[in-house]
N, CA, C and O atoms as CSV, one atom per row, in Angstrom:
chain,resi,resn,atom,element,x,y,z
A,1,MET,N,N,0.896,-1.299,0.051
A,1,MET,CA,C,-0.166,-0.065,0.077
A,1,MET,C,C,0.996,1.412,-0.021
A,1,MET,O,O,1.959,1.638,0.712
A,2,ASN,N,N,0.613,2.025,-0.885
A,2,ASN,CA,C,1.325,3.496,-0.954
A,2,ASN,C,C,0.704,4.313,0.032
A,2,ASN,O,O,-0.525,4.312,0.106
A,3,GLN,N,N,1.461,5.083,0.878
A,3,GLN,CA,C,1.249,5.731,1.600
A,3,GLN,C,C,1.669,7.395,1.420
A,3,GLN,O,O,2.759,7.738,0.963
A,4,LYS,N,N,0.818,8.169,1.774
A,4,LYS,CA,C,1.736,9.387,1.414
A,4,LYS,C,C,1.749,10.307,2.808
A,4,LYS,O,O,0.995,10.090,3.756
A,5,ILE,N,N,2.398,11.002,2.775
A,5,ILE,CA,C,2.740,11.599,4.120
A,5,ILE,C,C,2.713,13.334,3.781
A,5,ILE,O,O,3.310,13.981,2.921
A,6,LEU,N,N,1.804,13.729,4.796
A,6,LEU,CA,C,1.391,15.184,4.365
A,6,LEU,C,C,2.324,15.850,5.555
A,6,LEU,O,O,2.689,15.325,6.607
A,7,THR,N,N,2.613,17.289,5.004
A,7,THR,CA,C,3.209,18.069,5.947
A,7,THR,C,C,2.779,19.324,5.723
A,7,THR,O,O,2.350,19.650,4.616
A,8,GLY,N,N,2.852,20.261,6.859
A,8,GLY,CA,C,2.158,21.644,6.622
A,8,GLY,C,C,2.772,22.321,7.758
A,8,GLY,O,O,3.745,21.962,8.421
A,9,ILE,N,N,1.812,23.688,7.910
A,9,ILE,CA,C,2.221,24.081,9.029
A,9,ILE,C,C,0.766,24.853,9.428
A,9,ILE,O,O,0.132,25.487,8.585
A,10,LEU,N,N,0.327,24.707,10.847
A,10,LEU,CA,C,-0.741,24.831,11.302
A,10,LEU,C,C,-1.036,26.568,11.666
A,10,LEU,O,O,-0.679,27.142,12.694
A,11,LEU,N,N,-1.601,27.025,10.788
A,11,LEU,CA,C,-1.801,28.685,11.259
A,11,LEU,C,C,-2.939,29.015,11.993
A,11,LEU,O,O,-3.984,28.433,11.701
A,12,ASP,N,N,-2.935,29.993,13.062
A,12,ASP,CA,C,-3.844,30.510,13.848
A,12,ASP,C,C,-4.027,32.075,13.216
A,12,ASP,O,O,-3.237,32.610,12.437
A,13,GLU,N,N,-5.168,32.619,13.709
A,13,GLU,CA,C,-5.814,33.852,13.403
A,13,GLU,C,C,-4.745,34.936,13.773
A,13,GLU,O,O,-4.954,36.127,13.542
A,14,GLN,N,N,-3.488,34.440,14.407
A,14,GLN,CA,C,-2.521,35.687,14.976
A,14,GLN,C,C,-1.334,35.492,13.872
A,14,GLN,O,O,-0.376,36.263,13.831
A,15,THR,N,N,-1.464,34.565,13.125
A,15,THR,CA,C,-0.196,34.407,12.138
A,15,THR,C,C,-0.161,35.571,11.041
A,15,THR,O,O,-1.140,36.138,10.556
A,16,GLU,N,N,1.006,35.767,10.799
A,16,GLU,CA,C,1.189,36.925,9.942
A,16,GLU,C,C,2.015,36.464,8.851
A,16,GLU,O,O,3.093,35.981,9.198
A,17,LEU,N,N,1.757,36.500,7.573
A,17,LEU,CA,C,2.540,36.319,6.219
A,17,LEU,C,C,3.088,37.234,5.479
A,17,LEU,O,O,2.445,38.176,5.018
A,18,THR,N,N,4.523,37.025,5.260
A,18,THR,CA,C,4.796,38.223,4.502
A,18,THR,C,C,4.320,37.960,2.926
A,18,THR,O,O,3.462,37.098,2.736
A,19,LEU,N,N,4.914,38.754,1.703
A,19,LEU,CA,C,4.135,38.552,0.637
A,19,LEU,C,C,5.049,37.080,0.102
A,19,LEU,O,O,4.325,36.269,-0.474
A,20,ASN,N,N,6.066,36.798,0.192
A,20,ASN,CA,C,6.954,35.920,0.067
A,20,ASN,C,C,6.141,34.394,0.530
A,20,ASN,O,O,5.877,33.374,-0.107
A,21,GLU,N,N,5.947,34.746,1.720
A,21,GLU,CA,C,5.148,33.409,2.514
A,21,GLU,C,C,3.637,33.279,1.722
A,21,GLU,O,O,3.239,32.232,1.209
A,22,LEU,N,N,2.952,34.452,1.733
A,22,LEU,CA,C,1.698,34.157,0.992
A,22,LEU,C,C,1.795,33.280,-0.295
A,22,LEU,O,O,1.282,32.183,-0.513
A,23,CYS,N,N,2.514,33.979,-1.015
A,23,CYS,CA,C,2.815,33.479,-2.606
A,23,CYS,C,C,3.154,32.058,-2.605
A,23,CYS,O,O,2.720,31.328,-3.496
A,24,HIS,N,N,3.953,31.582,-1.602
A,24,HIS,CA,C,4.652,30.131,-1.627
A,24,HIS,C,C,3.317,29.589,-1.139
A,24,HIS,O,O,2.795,28.716,-1.832
A,25,ALA,N,N,2.622,30.045,0.102
A,25,ALA,CA,C,1.466,29.182,0.603
A,25,ALA,C,C,0.278,29.226,-0.501
A,25,ALA,O,O,-0.726,28.567,-0.232
A,26,CYS,N,N,0.303,29.835,-1.530
A,26,CYS,CA,C,-0.797,29.762,-2.663
A,26,CYS,C,C,-0.309,29.419,-3.914
A,26,CYS,O,O,-1.159,29.313,-4.798
A,27,SER,N,N,0.843,29.219,-4.206
A,27,SER,CA,C,1.489,28.772,-5.509
A,27,SER,C,C,1.162,30.119,-6.400
A,27,SER,O,O,0.884,30.008,-7.594
A,28,SER,N,N,1.204,31.180,-5.855
A,28,SER,CA,C,1.027,32.485,-6.984
A,28,SER,C,C,1.990,33.240,-7.033
A,28,SER,O,O,2.863,33.200,-6.166
A,29,SER,N,N,2.028,34.072,-8.045
A,29,SER,CA,C,3.201,34.932,-8.236
A,29,SER,C,C,2.838,36.225,-7.220
A,29,SER,O,O,1.769,36.568,-6.716
A,30,ALA,N,N,4.094,36.750,-7.146
A,30,ALA,CA,C,3.977,38.380,-6.169
A,30,ALA,C,C,3.188,39.118,-7.113
A,30,ALA,O,O,2.018,39.353,-6.810
A,31,GLU,N,N,3.584,39.469,-8.067
A,31,GLU,CA,C,2.717,40.357,-9.205
A,31,GLU,C,C,1.322,40.233,-9.123
A,31,GLU,O,O,0.541,41.181,-9.204
A,32,TRP,N,N,0.971,38.890,-8.938
A,32,TRP,CA,C,-0.479,38.870,-9.114
A,32,TRP,C,C,-1.142,39.125,-7.533
A,32,TRP,O,O,-2.312,39.506,-7.490
A,33,VAL,N,N,-0.552,38.960,-6.512
A,33,VAL,CA,C,-1.047,39.404,-5.070
A,33,VAL,C,C,-0.840,40.836,-5.098
A,33,VAL,O,O,-1.647,41.485,-4.432
A,34,ILE,N,N,0.146,41.537,-5.777
A,34,ILE,CA,C,0.200,42.685,-5.532
A,34,ILE,C,C,-0.984,43.384,-6.408
A,34,ILE,O,O,-1.424,44.438,-5.949
A,35,GLU,N,N,-1.442,42.985,-7.408
A,35,GLU,CA,C,-2.434,43.429,-8.363
A,35,GLU,C,C,-3.933,43.283,-7.444
A,35,GLU,O,O,-4.796,44.161,-7.457
A,36,LEU,N,N,-4.039,42.020,-6.673
A,36,LEU,CA,C,-5.007,41.935,-5.529
A,36,LEU,C,C,-5.167,43.308,-4.797
A,36,LEU,O,O,-6.157,44.040,-4.776
A,37,VAL,N,N,-3.723,43.508,-4.092
A,37,VAL,CA,C,-3.826,44.662,-3.140
A,37,VAL,C,C,-4.264,45.870,-3.969
A,37,VAL,O,O,-5.132,46.637,-3.553
A,38,GLU,N,N,-3.667,46.026,-5.122
A,38,GLU,CA,C,-3.963,47.416,-5.871
A,38,GLU,C,C,-5.614,47.412,-6.079
A,38,GLU,O,O,-6.232,48.463,-5.913
A,39,GLN,N,N,-6.209,46.349,-6.399
A,39,GLN,CA,C,-7.308,46.400,-6.373
A,39,GLN,C,C,-8.363,46.480,-5.506
A,39,GLN,O,O,-9.509,46.626,-5.931
A,40,GLY,N,N,-8.057,46.386,-4.092
A,40,GLY,CA,C,-8.510,46.170,-3.036
A,40,GLY,C,C,-8.967,45.219,-2.117
A,40,GLY,O,O,-9.421,45.213,-0.972
A,41,ALA,N,N,-8.622,44.201,-3.238
A,41,ALA,CA,C,-9.199,42.665,-2.572
A,41,ALA,C,C,-8.298,42.153,-1.459
A,41,ALA,O,O,-8.695,41.185,-0.812
A,42,LEU,N,N,-7.200,42.672,-1.191
A,42,LEU,CA,C,-6.396,42.386,0.102
A,42,LEU,C,C,-5.910,43.623,0.628
A,42,LEU,O,O,-5.689,44.560,-0.139
A,43,GLU,N,N,-5.713,43.723,1.914
A,43,GLU,CA,C,-5.469,44.785,2.795
A,43,GLU,C,C,-4.274,44.406,3.585
A,43,GLU,O,O,-4.624,43.735,4.556
A,44,PRO,N,N,-2.909,44.599,3.525
A,44,PRO,CA,C,-1.927,43.820,3.976
A,44,PRO,C,C,-1.738,44.985,5.149
A,44,PRO,O,O,-2.243,46.102,5.044
A,45,ALA,N,N,-1.057,44.621,6.110
A,45,ALA,CA,C,-0.604,45.758,7.408
A,45,ALA,C,C,0.853,46.275,6.595
A,45,ALA,O,O,1.555,45.626,5.819
A,46,GLY,N,N,0.967,47.245,6.930
A,46,GLY,CA,C,2.377,47.710,6.560
A,46,GLY,C,C,2.467,49.068,5.512
A,46,GLY,O,O,1.522,49.048,4.723
A,47,ARG,N,N,3.127,49.917,5.373
A,47,ARG,CA,C,3.145,50.815,4.423
A,47,ARG,C,C,4.047,50.461,3.043
A,47,ARG,O,O,3.722,50.756,1.893
A,48,GLU,N,N,4.874,49.979,3.329
A,48,GLU,CA,C,6.096,49.537,2.121
A,48,GLU,C,C,5.568,48.090,1.841
A,48,GLU,O,O,4.810,47.455,2.575
A,49,GLN,N,N,6.061,47.709,0.735
A,49,GLN,CA,C,5.832,46.361,0.173
A,49,GLN,C,C,6.660,45.352,0.900
A,49,GLN,O,O,6.233,44.218,1.120
A,50,SER,N,N,7.831,45.755,1.269
A,50,SER,CA,C,8.854,44.992,1.995
A,50,SER,C,C,8.111,44.716,3.139
A,50,SER,O,O,8.267,43.588,3.605
A,51,GLN,N,N,7.165,45.640,3.836
A,51,GLN,CA,C,6.658,45.774,4.893
A,51,GLN,C,C,5.639,44.705,5.297
A,51,GLN,O,O,5.576,44.173,6.405
A,52,TRP,N,N,4.878,44.476,4.283
A,52,TRP,CA,C,3.370,44.208,3.917
A,52,TRP,C,C,3.508,42.679,4.904
A,52,TRP,O,O,4.341,41.784,4.762
A,53,ARG,N,N,2.589,42.756,5.729
A,53,ARG,CA,C,2.081,41.588,6.193
A,53,ARG,C,C,0.669,41.128,6.144
A,53,ARG,O,O,-0.235,41.937,6.348
A,54,PHE,N,N,0.436,39.943,5.899
A,54,PHE,CA,C,-0.874,39.349,5.445
A,54,PHE,C,C,-1.411,38.286,6.638
A,54,PHE,O,O,-0.718,37.461,7.234
A,55,THR,N,N,-3.020,38.580,6.830
A,55,THR,CA,C,-3.318,37.381,7.969
A,55,THR,C,C,-3.670,36.382,7.347
A,55,THR,O,O,-3.580,36.414,6.120
A,56,VAL,N,N,-4.132,35.300,7.953
A,56,VAL,CA,C,-4.892,33.799,7.619
A,56,VAL,C,C,-6.207,34.376,6.671
A,56,VAL,O,O,-6.560,33.694,5.710
A,57,THR,N,N,-6.683,35.244,6.883
A,57,THR,CA,C,-8.155,35.685,6.350
A,57,THR,C,C,-7.406,36.013,4.709
A,57,THR,O,O,-7.905,35.635,3.649
A,58,SER,N,N,-6.323,36.671,4.823
A,58,SER,CA,C,-5.809,37.051,3.326
A,58,SER,C,C,-5.543,35.750,2.502
A,58,SER,O,O,-5.887,35.621,1.327
A,59,LEU,N,N,-4.845,34.727,3.297
A,59,LEU,CA,C,-4.667,33.413,2.615
A,59,LEU,C,C,-6.128,32.914,2.008
A,59,LEU,O,O,-6.373,32.511,0.871
A,60,GLN,N,N,-6.843,33.042,2.921
A,60,GLN,CA,C,-8.275,32.286,2.449
A,60,GLN,C,C,-9.071,33.035,1.309
A,60,GLN,O,O,-9.865,32.534,0.513
A,61,ARG,N,N,-8.599,34.597,1.436
A,61,ARG,CA,C,-9.175,35.353,0.113
A,61,ARG,C,C,-8.369,35.070,-1.130
A,61,ARG,O,O,-9.026,34.824,-2.142
A,62,VAL,N,N,-7.049,35.063,-1.222
A,62,VAL,CA,C,-6.339,34.493,-2.173
A,62,VAL,C,C,-6.522,33.381,-2.773
A,62,VAL,O,O,-6.416,33.401,-4.000
A,63,HIS,N,N,-6.859,32.046,-2.074
A,63,HIS,CA,C,-7.462,31.069,-2.316
A,63,HIS,C,C,-9.046,31.123,-3.198
A,63,HIS,O,O,-9.324,30.417,-4.167
A,64,THR,N,N,-9.769,31.955,-2.682
A,64,THR,CA,C,-10.900,32.123,-3.156
A,64,THR,C,C,-10.646,32.904,-4.549
A,64,THR,O,O,-11.173,32.445,-5.562
A,65,ALA,N,N,-10.038,33.798,-4.609
A,65,ALA,CA,C,-9.724,34.734,-5.921
A,65,ALA,C,C,-9.007,34.047,-7.066
A,65,ALA,O,O,-8.969,34.294,-8.271
A,66,MET,N,N,-8.320,32.886,-6.138
A,66,MET,CA,C,-7.722,31.891,-7.516
A,66,MET,C,C,-8.729,31.186,-7.995
A,66,MET,O,O,-8.598,30.843,-9.170
A,67,ARG,N,N,-9.846,30.811,-7.364
A,67,ARG,CA,C,-10.907,29.962,-7.924
A,67,ARG,C,C,-11.756,30.711,-8.698
A,67,ARG,O,O,-12.366,30.146,-9.606
A,68,LEU,N,N,-11.918,31.999,-8.479
A,68,LEU,CA,C,-12.684,32.657,-9.239
A,68,LEU,C,C,-12.209,33.030,-10.565
A,68,LEU,O,O,-12.954,33.233,-11.524
A,69,GLN,N,N,-10.849,33.116,-10.582
A,69,GLN,CA,C,-10.353,33.779,-11.769
A,69,GLN,C,C,-10.154,32.199,-12.772
A,69,GLN,O,O,-10.293,32.149,-13.994
A,70,ARG,N,N,-9.853,31.179,-11.992
A,70,ARG,CA,C,-9.729,29.799,-12.567
A,70,ARG,C,C,-10.910,29.303,-13.343
A,70,ARG,O,O,-11.045,29.049,-14.540
A,71,ASP,N,N,-11.681,29.240,-12.376
A,71,ASP,CA,C,-13.106,28.359,-12.514
A,71,ASP,C,C,-14.007,29.171,-13.308
A,71,ASP,O,O,-14.673,28.685,-14.222
A,72,LEU,N,N,-14.050,30.482,-12.961
A,72,LEU,CA,C,-15.132,31.385,-13.511
A,72,LEU,C,C,-14.886,32.317,-14.829
A,72,LEU,O,O,-15.745,32.654,-15.644
A,73,GLY,N,N,-13.231,32.713,-14.836
A,73,GLY,CA,C,-12.596,33.514,-15.579
A,73,GLY,C,C,-12.676,34.947,-15.184
A,73,GLY,O,O,-12.341,35.835,-15.968
A,74,VAL,N,N,-13.151,35.209,-13.884
A,74,VAL,CA,C,-13.099,36.445,-13.420
A,74,VAL,C,C,-12.183,37.366,-13.423
A,74,VAL,O,O,-11.079,36.959,-13.060
A,75,ASN,N,N,-12.254,38.511,-13.715
A,75,ASN,CA,C,-11.081,39.616,-13.898
A,75,ASN,C,C,-10.671,40.055,-12.390
A,75,ASN,O,O,-11.345,39.705,-11.420
A,76,LEU,N,N,-9.766,40.675,-12.306
A,76,LEU,CA,C,-9.325,41.505,-10.906
A,76,LEU,C,C,-10.008,42.083,-10.545
A,76,LEU,O,O,-10.121,41.774,-9.359
A,77,ALA,N,N,-10.865,43.083,-10.855
A,77,ALA,CA,C,-11.744,43.960,-10.512
A,77,ALA,C,C,-13.174,43.265,-10.018
A,77,ALA,O,O,-13.842,43.672,-9.068
A,78,GLY,N,N,-13.447,42.311,-10.729
A,78,GLY,CA,C,-14.652,41.688,-10.252
A,78,GLY,C,C,-14.466,40.548,-8.886
A,78,GLY,O,O,-15.351,40.252,-8.084
A,79,ILE,N,N,-13.135,40.065,-8.908
A,79,ILE,CA,C,-12.733,39.087,-7.983
A,79,ILE,C,C,-12.577,40.139,-6.583
A,79,ILE,O,O,-12.596,39.616,-5.468
A,80,ALA,N,N,-12.466,41.238,-6.684
A,80,ALA,CA,C,-12.254,42.541,-5.321
A,80,ALA,C,C,-13.741,42.221,-5.219
A,80,ALA,O,O,-14.032,41.513,-4.255
A,81,LEU,N,N,-14.789,42.613,-6.051
A,81,LEU,CA,C,-16.048,42.964,-6.048
A,81,LEU,C,C,-16.644,41.706,-5.392
A,81,LEU,O,O,-17.368,41.837,-4.406
A,82,ALA,N,N,-16.404,40.644,-5.837
A,82,ALA,CA,C,-16.954,39.415,-5.428
A,82,ALA,C,C,-16.534,38.785,-3.911
A,82,ALA,O,O,-17.262,38.138,-3.158
A,83,LEU,N,N,-15.454,39.092,-3.758
A,83,LEU,CA,C,-14.670,38.836,-2.218
A,83,LEU,C,C,-15.430,39.900,-1.315
A,83,LEU,O,O,-15.863,39.492,-0.237
A,84,ASP,N,N,-15.614,41.121,-1.632
A,84,ASP,CA,C,-16.552,42.240,-0.731
A,84,ASP,C,C,-17.753,41.664,-0.486
A,84,ASP,O,O,-18.038,41.481,0.697
A,85,LEU,N,N,-18.862,41.191,-1.687
A,85,LEU,CA,C,-20.011,40.608,-1.300
A,85,LEU,C,C,-19.941,39.288,-0.740
A,85,LEU,O,O,-20.968,39.008,-0.122
A,86,LEU,N,N,-19.133,38.450,-0.750
A,86,LEU,CA,C,-18.978,37.204,0.307
A,86,LEU,C,C,-18.670,37.609,1.595
A,86,LEU,O,O,-19.174,36.927,2.488
A,87,ASP,N,N,-17.939,38.589,1.938
A,87,ASP,CA,C,-17.741,39.068,3.111
A,87,ASP,C,C,-19.009,39.784,3.537
A,87,ASP,O,O,-19.161,39.794,4.759
A,88,GLU,N,N,-19.983,40.403,2.810
A,88,GLU,CA,C,-21.043,41.075,3.319
A,88,GLU,C,C,-22.282,39.934,3.602
A,88,GLU,O,O,-23.166,40.104,4.442
A,89,ILE,N,N,-22.169,38.835,2.796
A,89,ILE,CA,C,-23.104,37.969,3.288
A,89,ILE,C,C,-22.649,37.124,4.538
A,89,ILE,O,O,-23.480,36.646,5.311
A,90,LYS,N,N,-21.104,36.940,4.723
A,90,LYS,CA,C,-20.812,36.435,5.984
A,90,LYS,C,C,-21.292,37.139,7.428
A,90,LYS,O,O,-21.688,36.666,8.493
A,91,VAL,N,N,-21.056,38.544,6.925
A,91,VAL,CA,C,-21.593,39.272,8.061
A,91,VAL,C,C,-23.110,39.522,8.275
A,91,VAL,O,O,-23.477,39.932,9.377
A,92,LEU,N,N,-24.066,39.284,7.227
A,92,LEU,CA,C,-25.365,39.304,7.334
A,92,LEU,C,C,-25.741,37.988,7.868
A,92,LEU,O,O,-26.680,37.989,8.663
A,93,GLN,N,N,-25.226,36.946,7.603
A,93,GLN,CA,C,-25.405,35.679,8.048
A,93,GLN,C,C,-25.439,35.528,9.583
A,93,GLN,O,O,-26.318,34.977,10.245
A,94,ALA,N,N,-24.097,36.238,10.104
A,94,ALA,CA,C,-23.889,36.027,11.422
A,94,ALA,C,C,-24.792,36.767,12.423
A,94,ALA,O,O,-25.078,36.368,13.552
A,95,ARG,N,N,-25.307,38.215,11.676
A,95,ARG,CA,C,-26.292,38.897,12.182
A,95,ARG,C,C,-27.642,37.820,12.282
A,95,ARG,O,O,-28.262,37.651,13.332
A,96,VAL,N,N,-27.867,37.349,11.400
A,96,VAL,CA,C,-29.355,36.039,11.705
A,96,VAL,C,C,-29.157,35.541,12.422
A,96,VAL,O,O,-29.903,35.601,13.400
A,97,HIS,N,N,-28.017,34.708,12.431
A,97,HIS,CA,C,-27.739,33.972,13.344
A,97,HIS,C,C,-27.829,34.168,14.858
A,97,HIS,O,O,-28.322,33.371,15.655
A,98,ALA,N,N,-27.248,35.415,15.142
A,98,ALA,CA,C,-27.330,36.183,16.821
A,98,ALA,C,C,-28.460,36.488,17.027
A,98,ALA,O,O,-28.801,36.675,18.195
A,99,THR,N,N,-29.505,36.652,15.852
A,99,THR,CA,C,-30.774,36.908,16.528
A,99,THR,C,C,-31.584,35.588,16.737
A,99,THR,O,O,-32.692,35.708,17.258
A,100,GLY,N,N,-31.274,34.693,16.486
A,100,GLY,CA,C,-31.792,33.396,16.633
A,100,GLY,C,C,-32.968,33.315,15.675
A,100,GLY,O,O,-33.875,32.569,16.044
A,101,PHE,N,N,-33.121,33.930,14.532
A,101,PHE,CA,C,-34.121,33.852,13.412
A,101,PHE,C,C,-33.780,32.982,12.415
A,101,PHE,O,O,-32.827,33.321,11.714
A,102,VAL,N,N,-34.375,31.840,12.154
A,102,VAL,CA,C,-33.805,30.646,11.269
A,102,VAL,C,C,-35.056,30.675,10.296
A,102,VAL,O,O,-36.176,30.504,10.778
A,103,SER,N,N,-34.927,30.842,9.230
A,103,SER,CA,C,-35.977,30.309,8.236
A,103,SER,C,C,-35.762,29.370,7.506
A,103,SER,O,O,-34.564,29.201,7.278
A,104,ASP,N,N,-36.532,28.580,6.970
A,104,ASP,CA,C,-36.531,27.497,6.036
A,104,ASP,C,C,-36.944,27.679,5.084
A,104,ASP,O,O,-36.969,26.784,4.240
């Protein structure tokens, strides 16, 4: 039986990633991530690109952005809009959940 050993790094909400670490984790180019920042899809901490730090949420957003582009052919501006709308849906779902009102 051929067994595969998986390795990885466990990330928590406090983990911060540099631009290079984020790109490595997502197998994406720095240029593409920079374009996501320019479109407002990602908001790194730090003023200079060399000081940028990304959260685990940014990592999740990049993975979603990659799927939007790969599977649906969405451009960068569309990715930024879609990510904002997905965030708004999460906020609204949390509000509904907090009120205890659930509709079928």
